[in-house]
C-alpha positions in Angstrom: 104.8 160.5 -65.8 101.3 160.4 -64.3 100.9 158.5 -61.1 98.7 155.5 -61.1 97.8 152.6 -58.8 98.3 153.0 -55.1 100.2 156.2 -55.6 97.2 158.4 -56.6 95.5 158.5 -53.1 98.9 159.1 -51.5 99.6 162.1 -53.8 96.2 163.6 -52.9 97.1 163.3 -49.2 100.4 165.0 -49.9 98.5 167.9 -51.5 96.3 168.3 -48.5 99.2 168.1 -46.1 101.0 170.9 -48.0 98.6 173.5 -46.4 98.9 172.3 -42.8 102.3 173.8 -41.7 101.7 177.3 -43.2 98.2 177.4 -41.7 99.5 176.5 -38.3 102.2 179.1 -38.5 99.8 181.8 -39.7 97.4 181.0 -36.8 100.2 181.0 -34.3 101.6 184.4 -35.4 98.1 185.8 -35.1 97.7 184.4 -31.6 101.1 185.7 -30.6 100.3 189.2 -31.8 97.1 189.1 -29.8 99.1 187.9 -26.8 97.4 184.5 -26.6 100.6 182.8 -25.9 99.3 179.3 -24.8 97.0 179.2 -27.8 99.9 180.2 -30.0 102.0 177.3 -28.7 99.1 175.0 -29.4 99.0 176.2 -33.0 102.7 175.8 -33.4 102.3 172.3 -32.0 99.8 171.7 -34.7 102.3 172.8 -37.3 104.7 170.2 -35.9 102.0 167.7 -36.3 101.7 168.6 -39.9 105.4 168.1 -40.4 105.4 164.8 -38.6 102.4 163.5 -40.5 104.1 164.5 -43.7 107.2 162.5 -42.6 104.9 159.5 -41.9 103.5 159.7 -45.4 106.9 159.5 -46.8 107.5 156.6 -44.5 104.7 154.7 -46.2 106.2 155.4 -49.6 109.6 154.3 -48.5 108.4 150.7 -48.0 108.0 150.3 -51.7 110.8 152.5 -53.0 114.0 152.9 -51.1 115.4 155.6 -53.5 112.4 157.8 -53.0 112.8 157.4 -49.3 116.3 158.7 -49.3 115.4 161.6 -51.6 112.5 162.4 -49.3 114.6 162.3 -46.2 117.2 164.6 -47.8 114.4 167.1 -48.7 112.9 167.0 -45.3 116.3 167.6 -43.7 116.9 170.6 -46.0 113.5 172.0 -45.1 114.3 171.8 -41.4 117.6 173.5 -42.0 116.1 176.3 -44.1 118.2 175.3 -47.1 115.7 174.3 -49.8 116.9 175.2 -53.3 115.2 178.2 -54.9 113.9 176.0 -57.8 112.0 173.8 -55.3 110.4 177.0 -53.9 109.3 178.0 -57.3 107.7 174.6 -57.9 105.5 175.0 -54.8 102.9 176.9 -56.9 102.8 174.4 -59.7 99.9 172.0 -60.1 100.3 168.2 -59.7 102.2 165.9 -57.5 105.6 167.8 -57.7 103.9 171.0 -56.7 102.2 169.3 -53.8 105.4 167.9 -52.4 107.3 171.1 -53.0 104.5 173.0 -51.2 104.6 170.8 -48.2 108.4 171.1 -47.9 108.3 174.9 -48.3 105.6 175.0 -45.6 107.7 172.9 -43.3 110.7 175.3 -43.9 108.6 178.3 -43.0 107.2 176.5 -39.9 110.8 175.7 -38.7 111.8 179.3 -39.1 108.8 180.5 -37.0 109.4 177.9 -34.3 113.0 179.0 -34.1 111.9 182.5 -33.4 109.7 181.8 -30.4 111.1 182.3 -26.8 110.3 178.9 -25.5 112.1 175.7 -26.1 110.3 173.0 -28.1 111.5 169.4 -28.4 109.6 166.7 -30.3 110.5 163.1 -29.6 109.4 159.8 -31.1 108.3 156.7 -29.2 112.0 155.6 -28.9 113.0 158.8 -27.1 114.8 159.9 -30.3 114.7 163.7 -30.8 113.0 164.4 -34.2 112.9 168.2 -33.8 114.3 170.9 -31.5 114.1 174.6 -32.0 116.9 177.1 -31.3 115.7 177.9 -27.8 115.6 174.2 -26.9 119.2 173.9 -28.2 120.2 176.8 -25.9 118.5 175.4 -22.9 119.9 171.9 -23.5 123.4 173.0 -24.2 123.1 172.0 -27.9 122.8 168.3 -26.7 119.2 168.0 -28.1 119.3 167.7 -31.8 117.6 165.5 -34.4 118.8 161.9 -34.1 120.1 162.2 -30.6 118.5 160.4 -27.5 116.6 162.7 -25.3 118.0 160.7 -22.3 121.3 162.5 -22.9 119.6 165.6 -21.4 116.5 164.5 -19.4 116.4 161.8 -16.6 115.0 158.7 -18.0 113.1 157.8 -14.9 111.2 161.2 -14.8 110.4 160.9 -18.5 109.1 157.4 -18.1 106.6 158.4 -15.3 105.5 161.4 -17.3 104.9 159.4 -20.4 102.8 156.9 -18.4 100.6 159.8 -17.3 100.2 161.2 -20.8 97.1 160.2 -22.7 95.1 162.3 -25.2 95.4 165.5 -23.2 98.5 167.7 -22.6 100.0 167.5 -19.1 102.1 169.9 -17.0 104.8 168.1 -15.0 108.4 168.4 -13.8 111.4 166.7 -15.5 114.9 166.7 -14.1 117.7 167.5 -16.4 120.8 165.3 -16.2 122.6 168.1 -14.3 119.9 168.0 -11.5 118.0 171.1 -12.6 114.2 170.6 -12.4 112.2 171.9 -15.4 108.5 172.7 -15.3 107.4 171.4 -18.7 104.2 171.0 -20.8 104.0 167.7 -22.7 101.5 167.2 -25.6 100.8 164.0 -27.5 101.5 164.0 -31.2 100.6 161.4 -33.9 102.4 158.0 -33.9 103.2 158.0 -30.2 105.4 161.2 -30.6 105.4 163.8 -27.9 106.0 167.6 -27.9 107.8 168.9 -24.8 107.6 172.6 -24.1 110.5 173.9 -22.0 110.2 177.0 -19.7 111.5 180.2 -21.2 113.7 181.1 -18.2 115.4 177.7 -17.9 119.2 178.0 -17.3 121.6 176.5 -19.9 122.8 173.0 -19.4 126.2 173.3 -17.8 129.2 171.1 -18.7 130.0 168.3 -16.3 133.3 167.9 -14.4 136.0 165.5 -15.5 135.7 161.7 -15.4 138.0 160.2 -12.7 141.1 158.3 -13.8 140.3 154.6 -14.0 141.8 152.5 -11.2 144.2 149.8 -12.3 142.2 146.6 -12.9 143.5 143.6 -11.0 141.9 140.6 -9.3 141.9 142.4 -5.9 140.1 145.5 -7.2 136.9 146.1 -5.2 133.8 146.1 -7.5 132.8 149.5 -6.2 136.0 150.8 -7.7 135.8 148.9 -11.0 135.8 151.3 -14.0 133.3 150.2 -16.7 131.8 151.6 -19.9 128.3 150.3 -20.6 128.0 150.6 -24.4 125.5 149.9 -27.2 125.6 150.4 -30.9 123.0 150.8 -33.6 124.0 149.4 -36.9 123.0 148.9 -40.6 122.7 145.1 -39.9 123.8 142.2 -37.8 127.0 141.1 -39.7 130.1 142.7 -38.1 132.3 141.9 -41.0 130.2 143.8 -43.5 127.7 146.1 -41.7 128.4 149.5 -40.3 127.8 151.4 -37.1 125.3 154.4 -37.3 125.2 155.3 -33.6 127.2 154.7 -30.4 125.8 155.3 -26.9 127.8 154.7 -23.8 127.7 155.4 -20.0 130.9 155.6 -18.0 130.6 154.2 -14.5 132.7 153.3 -11.4 131.0 150.4 -9.8 127.4 151.5 -9.8 128.1 155.2 -9.9 127.5 157.0 -13.2 129.9 159.7 -14.4 127.8 162.0 -16.7 130.8 163.7 -18.2 131.7 160.3 -19.7 128.3 159.8 -21.5 128.6 159.2 -25.2 125.7 159.8 -27.7 127.2 159.8 -31.2 125.8 159.6 -34.7 128.1 158.0 -37.2 128.0 158.4 -41.0 128.3 154.9 -42.4 129.0 155.8 -46.0 126.8 153.0 -47.1 123.0 153.1 -47.5 121.0 152.3 -44.3 118.6 149.4 -45.1 115.0 150.3 -44.6 114.5 147.3 -42.3 117.3 148.7 -40.0 116.1 152.3 -40.2 112.6 151.2 -39.1 114.2 149.7 -35.9 116.5 152.5 -34.8 114.9 155.5 -36.6 118.1 156.6 -38.3 118.0 157.3 -42.0 120.5 158.2 -44.6 119.4 161.9 -44.5 119.8 162.1 -40.7 123.4 160.7 -40.9 124.5 162.5 -44.1 126.3 165.3 -42.3 127.6 163.3 -39.3 131.3 162.4 -38.9 132.6 159.0 -40.2 133.7 156.4 -37.6 137.4 157.1 -38.1 136.9 160.7 -36.8 134.9 159.6 -33.7 137.0 156.6 -32.7 139.7 158.7 -30.8 137.0 160.0 -28.4 135.4 156.6 -28.0 138.8 154.9 -27.4 139.7 157.5 -24.8 136.5 156.8 -22.8 137.1 153.0 -23.1 140.7 153.0 -22.1 141.3 151.3 -18.8 137.8 150.2 -18.4 135.8 147.0 -18.7 133.4 147.0 -21.7 129.9 146.0 -20.5 126.9 145.4 -22.7 123.9 143.2 -23.4 125.1 140.6 -25.9 128.3 142.6 -25.7 130.2 140.3 -28.1 128.3 141.8 -31.1 129.2 145.4 -30.1 132.8 144.5 -29.5 133.1 142.6 -32.8 131.5 145.4 -34.9 133.6 148.1 -33.1 136.7 146.0 -33.8 135.7 145.6 -37.5 135.2 149.3 -37.9 138.5 150.0 -36.2 140.5 147.6 -38.4 138.6 148.6 -41.6 139.8 152.2 -41.0 143.4 151.0 -40.6 143.4 151.7 -36.8 144.6 149.6 -33.9 142.2 147.7 -31.7 143.1 148.0 -28.1 143.1 145.1 -25.6 139.7 145.6 -23.9 138.1 143.4 -21.2 134.4 142.6 -21.9 131.6 141.4 -19.7 127.9 140.6 -20.7 125.5 142.1 -18.2 122.6 139.8 -19.2 124.7 136.7 -18.8 126.0 137.9 -15.5 122.5 138.5 -14.1 121.5 135.0 -15.2 124.2 133.6 -12.9 122.1 135.0 -10.0 118.6 134.4 -11.5 118.3 131.4 -13.8 114.7 132.6 -14.7 116.0 135.8 -16.2 115.1 136.0 -19.9 117.7 136.7 -22.7 116.2 139.7 -24.4 116.8 143.2 -23.0 113.1 144.2 -23.1 112.1 141.0 -21.3 114.9 141.2 -18.8 114.0 144.8 -18.0 110.4 143.9 -17.4 111.5 140.9 -15.4 113.4 143.3 -13.1 110.4 145.7 -12.9 112.0 148.3 -15.1 110.3 150.1 -18.1 112.3 149.5 -21.3 112.0 153.2 -22.4 114.3 154.4 -25.2 114.8 151.0 -26.8 116.7 150.9 -30.0 118.5 154.1 -29.5 122.2 153.5 -28.6 122.2 155.6 -25.5 118.7 154.4 -24.4 119.9 150.8 -24.6 123.1 151.6 -22.8 121.2 153.3 -20.0 118.9 150.3 -19.6 121.8 147.9 -19.6 123.5 150.1 -17.0 120.5 149.6 -14.8 120.8 145.8 -15.3 124.5 146.1 -14.5 123.6 147.9 -11.2 121.2 145.2 -10.3 123.8 142.4 -11.0 126.4 144.1 -8.8 123.8 144.3 -6.0 123.2 140.6 -6.3 126.9 139.9 -6.4 127.4 141.9 -3.2 124.6 139.9 -1.5 126.5 136.7 -2.2 129.8 137.9 -1.0 131.3 138.6 -4.4 133.1 141.9 -3.9 136.2 141.9 -6.1 136.9 141.8 -9.9 138.7 138.5 -9.6 135.6 136.9 -7.9 133.3 138.3 -10.5 135.5 137.3 -13.4 135.7 133.8 -12.0 131.9 133.6 -11.8 131.3 134.4 -15.4 134.2 132.3 -16.9 
């Protein structure tokens, strides 16, 4: 059926976009052959731009047609994985809208294969800090922790990235970012469309090492000093705001003792919800059906989450929602919900500062913190962990030093 109405100009743009990734790849290969490495990286960056712009075009279409969005997302994921069906490759040479879309996807598949072959790590992140692309070398440098849909804060220090992003304008910059294991990386950061950023990692960077074991939680009683209190600061991203019917699509958590963070206890999990992700929710957290299609279901992930939570106080911002939807998922899967203590970091801080706003963004700004990584589960958990630290500092100044005293304050 011929396209009409608003679809016509969109299909023309798709046809033009179809030539961007292959052109960028061809240029990059030529530059690599002539040993113009920096220019080659720039060309490859341009190819990434082509793929990202193509994704944005699909995003425009999805607002009017949810089914097309899901099909487009699946096709983009297959292109990135080099798993496009042969029939689609054959259609790339055909005229019309179908040929234009097939050509764009085949070009993206070729671009991905070329990016995987270069000897430097490349990570593209969106404005939330969500990884939208990482080549094979980036996977190696980051210990396979940087993959599409994960939060970049799982591997790079949020404070360093925040400062670098503030310095980034229309021109690429060279700076240093600390990895979460303390290794400093000399990187090049380049702006991409729609506030996305391409991070080029050094070719000789060592692989991210595994962290040591998380300490056994202390027994929680009223006399336990707050600097020994085991907590898990947790956030979830979901398909909606009704715990009884909606599903979890991402879980981010930070294991702490008092104000000390244990990196081995960090959780950054994507969850296959087995129900469609509403477009209004996907536009908030950036997670689509295609990105979640191959992830484990909640029941497979819960044993790990439960292990991290066991013996700890569950801390969050509006934590009651996270606790309710976690419990609903547990019971929906025929599992047993453990007895877990909860504490709301935002409400706790308001005990010390009545002017503190309710929203996490506003509270972070009130405390002089940049709300980077919002609406990713791990990004929100890290931001809430910073609020928790500030609250404990305020408690200590007021002579509140035990769990019993803190519990009495918030009751």
